[in-house]
N, C-alpha and C positions, 0 to 999 in steps of 0.2 A: 313300441313305446306308447303309450299312452301321456301325456306331458301336460302339467295341470295334476294332473290327482294325488290324496292324498294316500297315505301308506298306514297300513296296520302294523304289529309290531312283525304280521314276519312274511310280508308279503315280498315279495322280490323280484322283475320287473322278466316278464322271459326272453325278449331277446339280446339280453345281454352273454357279452362275450363271456369268457372263463373269469379272464384279466377285472375287467368292468364288474361280474361277477361278487370279486372278492376285494375290490375296496369297496366296492355297498357294503360290506358286510364291515371291513374297517374300519368305515362314516358312525355307522350303527352305534361303533365299539369302542369311537376315539382311538383307535388303534395306528401305529406310523401301520400304513400297504406300500414295503417294500421288492421292487420288484430286481434289484441290484441280482446281477451273480458275480459278484465278485473278481471278477478280471478288474482291476483298475484303467488297462486302457482299454479295457469291452465296454466301461461303466463307466468312461468321461462323458460325460455330453455335449462337449464342444468335440469329439471327435468323432473321424469318419464311418467307426462299426456301427455297421446299421443294426438296426432293435426291431426285431419282429411281432408279431403280432402277441405273443405270448408277452409284451411286458409291455402294448399300448391301450391304449384308454379312446373314446370318442369323447373331444371336447362337451362336448353336448348336453353329455350323459357327468361330466363336472359336473358344468351349468345347473344340472336337475335338480345334480344332491345338496348343491351350496345354496340354490333359492328357494326350492320345493323337494329335500329329500324326506327320505324318512323318521321316522323317530328315534332316538337312542337306545339302547338300552338298556334296561331294568342297572341303574345305579351306575350311569354311566355316559358321559359328555360325545353330544353326536362330535366328528370335528373332519376337517379332510387333509391328512399328513399321508403325504404320499414321496416315495426314493426311488429313483429308478425308474422313471416310469418316461411313454413317450405319449406326449397327449398328440392325438391328430386332427385336424381338422380344426379351427377358431373362435377358442375359448373367448366367448363373447357373451359377461354379465354387464352391459351398461344399462344405465341404469337403474341396477339395480341395490337390491337391500340384502348382502351375505351375514346372516348373524353366527352361522360356527368356522371356528377358530378355521384359518386353512394354512397352510406350510408344507410347501412345496421342495425337494432336495435333490438336486441332481436328476434332474428334467432334460425333456427334452418335447421342445414345442416345435410342429411342424409351420405353423401360423403363427400368427402377431392374437394379440392378447389383450382382449378390446373390457376394459371397466370404466369407461367415464364414464364420472359422474355416479359410479355405484360411490356406496357406505359399505366399506365395515369393519368389524374391528379391531381387526388384526388381518395382515398380507404378509406372509414372507413367500418371499422365491429366492433360494439356497442354490449357486450352483449351475444355477437352467439355462438351456440357452435358450435364449427368445431374439423371433425377427424382430419383435419392436412389441414395447409395450404403449401403451395406447389410454391414457386412464388420465384425464385432462378436468379436475374437479370433482375428483374422488377424494367421499373421504373417509379415512382413518378414526377412529377413535383410540388404536391405540397404535403402535409401531406398523408401522413400512418399511418393512428389511429386500434390497435386492445384495449383497455382497455378492462375489465373484459372478454374476451375472452378467453371459456379453447378450449383447442387444447387436443385430446387423442393420438392422434400420432405423437406429434413435431410440429416448424413451420420452415421452409429452406428459408433463406436470401441472398441465397452467393452468394456473388456481387450487391446483391441488388443496387442500386442507387434514394433515396429518395432524394426527392427536398428540405423540409424545416424539418418535427417534421418526429418524428416515438413515436410512444406510445404506451407502452406494461404498461400502469398501472393497476394497480390485477391483469393481464391475470395471464389463470396457465396453464401452460403447461406440458405434458407430452413428455417422452422418446419416440422415432421412433424407428427402430429395429438396427440402428447400437448405440442407449445408449445416446446421444444426445437427448435436447428438444429441443433448439432452434440453429439453424444450422448459424449464421452469418457470415461467416470466408468473408476477403476484401469489407463491407458491408460498405456504404457511405453514411450518413444524413447529408446535410447540415445546418440542427442549432443542435436544442438537439434530445437526447435519450433516454426518458423517463419513466423509468418499474420501478414505483414504489408503494410497497406491490407486486409488480414479485412474481407470485410458480416458482420454475422451479423445475423436477423432471429427473436428469437425469445435460447431461451435457450441458453445455450455452456456444458457440463456437464462437471467437469476436475476432478473429486471423486475424492481421491488419485490421481491422476497422478503419472508419474515421471517427470524430465528430465533426461537423464542431462548436457547441459552446459546452451543456454538455453534460453528461454521469452521469445524477441520477438512482443510484436503491434504493434508500434512503427504507427503512424499508425492503426490501425484502426478497426469505430467499430459496438460494437454497441449493440442495440438490442431494447429489451423494452418494449415498452406494455403487453403481455398480464398478464404475473404480475408478481411485483417485485425478480426478478433476472435482468439480462443475464449475469452473467459473475460462475458457482457455479461455487464450486473448494476449498471446502476442505480441508484433507490435502494440498494440494499440494506435493511438493514437488520443486524442481530445488539441483544444485548450485550454479549459478552465478547471472545474473544475471535478472532478472524486470526486462518492458522494456515501457513503457507509456506511452510516449515520441510523440516526433512521426518521420515519417520520410517520405523527400525522396519526389518524386513523376517519377514520365516519365525516372526514372534505376534499371537492374535492379541497373547495379553499386555505386548506392547501401545496396542493400540488407548489414542490420546497420550500417551503421557509422553515425554523425553526420550528416545531412547540412554538403554547406557552405554557407556565406557567398551570397547570391543563390541557392540554390536554394529552388524552391516547394515548401514542407512541408505537407500533412496531422497531426493531432493526435490522441493521440487519443482518442478522445468516447465513452462508456458513457452511452448513456442506458439506464439502467434500475440495479437493484442490482449492487453486487458484494462477494463475499466471500470473502476467503482466511484462512478463521480456519487452525489449526491449521496455519499453513504452514511451510516447510524453508527456509530461500535461501540460498546457500551466501556469497554475491558481497551481494548486492543489491533492495530493492525499489523501482524506479525510475522514480517518476510523474512527470518532467517531462514543463510545461506540459501533459496530462493536462489533460480537459475532462469534470464530472459533471452531468449534470441527475438530482436525486433527482426523486421527492413526494416527499409528508413520511410515505414510512411508507414511505421505502426510505436505507439505510444502502450507504457505506462500509464497510464489514464488517473490518478486521483483527486482531481478535482474535486475543490466544494465541500472532501469528504472530512466527516468531526470526528474523530476519537481521543478519547485521555493521555494515548502512548499511540505512537507509531514505531516499530522497531523492521529502519531498514537498516538494513545487513547481506542481505544479499551477493551475487556478480553484476559488478556494474557493468551494464545492457554496453555490447559490444556500437549497436547502432540503435534507432531511430531515440525515441524521448521517452523521460521521466517529466510527469505534468504536474505542479501540485498547486496550482492558482485556485486561491482562494477557502486550502487547503486552512481545521482549525483543531490545533494539537497541541496538547498539555505538554508533553515528555518528547521528543524526539530522543529516538536513541540510533545513534547509527556510526560507522566507522567509513575512513576519508573510500576508502577504495570501493564503497555501495552504487558513489554517482559517474551518470556518464560524465564525459565532458561538452564541450564551450558548444553552444550552441541548442547542446538536444536538453538541456532544460531548464523547466520554465515556473517560476516561485510566484505570479503576480498576484499579491494578499494572502499572502504566504505566512501565517501567523504560527510560531509555537512560545511555549512557556519556561523548558527548560530542556536544554540540550547535557544528550548525559553520553557522550562520544566510546565507543567500546574499539581501545586500540586506539595504536598513536594520532591523534590529528593534531599539527600543530595549527595553530591562526594563518600560517601562512597560508595551509592548506585549502583552509575555511572560508580564506580572501578569496582563492580560487574558485571554491564553492560556490560565491557568491555572484565572481563575474563569467561561470561558465554560467548563469544562470538570466544575466541579464548582455544581452546582447546590445543596448543600447544602453545609456547608465539613465539607471531609477534609483532612488534616494532610498527606497521604503527598509527592501534587507538587508542595508548598509546602517538604516537605524531599527530595525529587529534583532539584526543579529547584536550589537551594542548594548541595546536597551537588556537583552537577556544577560550576557552577558556579567554587566552592569550590576542584573541582579542578584548574579552567584559571586558578587563582587570583587572580582577580576576589570576591576579601571582602570590599571589598564589597556588590559588590552580594547575597551574595549574604547579608547580611546586612536590607539592604533585602527581602528575601523571605521571607524566616524573621519582621519586625517584622511584612511582607505577611498573615501566616500569625495573627499575638496580634491581629492586626487587626480579619481575617474572622470566628476563632474568639468574640473577646468578638464579634458580636454573635447571637452564638446563649445567651451569659448570662441572666440571672437579672440583673434591674436592681440586685441590690449590687456583682455582678459584675461586672455592665457600669462601673459606678462609683467600685471597684475600677483596673479595666481605662483607663480611662480616665487613672487615678492616674497609674497604670503609661508610660503612653504620653507624661503629659505631662511627669515625668518623668526617666525615664531612658531612655522609648521604647523598654519592654519591656529597657530593658538591651544594648540596639543600640546605644547612642550612648552609653554613657558619660560624655561632658564635661558632658554638658546636666545627669549630677548637680552636678560644681563648679559650671554658672553657678549650678543653685538656689541652691547657698548660699553664695555669694558676693553673692546680693542678698539672700539672707533677708539675712547675717549684717552688712550695708551699712545694711540698715535700719533690723534694731536697734539696732546703733549708735548711728543717729543718733533714734534715740524716746529710746533712753535716755538719751543727756547729757544726754536736761528733764527726764524722773523723780527725784520726789526717791528717797530711798535711808539708811533711818537706818539705823545697826547693827543688826546683831542681838547682838551685845558693845562695848557702851564703852569696855572693856580692852583689847580684841585685839581686831582687825579689820586684812583684805588696802585695800589704797588699791584704792580705787572704782576700774573702769574700765570703761565700755560696754562696748568691745568682745570684754572678757573676755570679761565677764557674760551674752552673747549671745551669744558658741560654747560658753558652758557651760549656754547651754540646752535650743541647736542638735544637739549629740554627746550623745547618746546613751550610759551606760555612762559617758563616761568624765567621772571626775569636775573641773575642775581647781579646786575651790573656794574659787567664787562664789558659785549659785546660796543656801547655806545661809548665809550672810555676813551679807545685804540684806534690810532687810522691805521690799513695795512693798503700793500700798493701792489697790483702789477699779480704776479702766481700766489699769492700770499691770500689777497679778496677771493680769487674761486676757490678754491680752499676751502674758505674759512667759507664759500657760499655752498660749495657742496655739501661739506659738517651738517649745515643749517636743512639742504635736503634731503639730507641722509637723515637725519636729525626725524624728522617729520617721516617720512616713511617709515622707522620702526616704531615710534609713536602707531602713527596707522595701522598697523599691522598684529602691534598689540590690542589696539583699542577693539578692533574687527574680532580678534579672537576670542578677547573679555568678554562680549556681545553672544558669540559664538556659544563658548561654554555658558554661559549664563538662561540661554534661551535653552540652553541642553537640562539642565536644574530644573 
């Protein structure tokens, strides 16, 4: 076989096998070359049944066809379309430019496929068994389809440029020597990246990847027991939505849609850490019904993520941490059971503008949510929640949140500060329940009036003094600054003097707590 030589219309290399000669003619005709036997068990590319020479072609013949193949027959377009074919040897198209349409279905590769820095119009490998796909910096004008393929030693798509869609639906990928299943740092996809029902055994890396429309991992199962991260995708950019949601099983028409009622579904599951730090998402990050299995040192990390909507509706992880520090979200759609317990949630600098709870999420649970995220007192989460509730017209709930903030702060104060805090809380609930001050005033006034009605009260000036009124006298004691002309006109002795002093002290405490609360409310406004 003389490589690098052009062919005329009727030329056929002399040393081709019968299977390769048939493939050669099918290429010129643009038709599918199918060597399947018709037996599903025998034709399974992932099974153990051997495929003999009658359905085997050499990888270098494929390379010859794709890089320098014969011209198409008159009125036809040359294309490589194979089905049920075994490819022997290493398919090496590194750095090449492949113009013909290329599609291999239900094929088996004995060795790895090397296409780094190659250029394709469209490349489709469907339900193929491939030891490894090495495709760093590959460039396709159209699609790169790899659905239902199995890769025993990983896939490398570092800095690849996919013109339209990248499909990995139902693919099964095992880790390579570095522990990674799919290495796709710097990947660029013009439209959708669909990896629905994907099985990843190792670290799936998408660091700095850019997706032109949506990234779907619906129903995917990511597992990496070998290191901390199952999905490592910091600085990921998705123009629309990242889906970590359920997928319908058994119906290819359900791809990219919400499964209909009664459809058997498979949840998104992640066994290992998930990292989306510094990600940018145009529409949403959707974690509906997602399930995370973490160890104590693993995290679901959304640090500094920006998205119009975060749908945090999965199952709360039993171990590990959820980190939202520095994230900026417009709509936080969540449910009470989705969040982890105390000490395993971190929200420092987390901002959101609207809360959209799904199902019951009472204020007490929401306050527990904040407490779980603040092992030490921090005012910011309380103030953010109060601002969001106030913006939604829930002023009473907002006041309850700010009251909880003051009570949490009180626990950090020295004994004197705690005592004063308890006084403010008891008197007027730190100013967030101002009606309580009137109740206390009424109680003290009534008690003082009743007590002083039995007190001896000789006048200070026998010639000129007002009429004795226990009610006015008590009110004059309770109201600081304001002088009603009663206290200086009467003499009290013994225990009555101590009672009067107590009333004055209680009046000052009440007035001071009211003033502190009013100041706090004015600052909040």
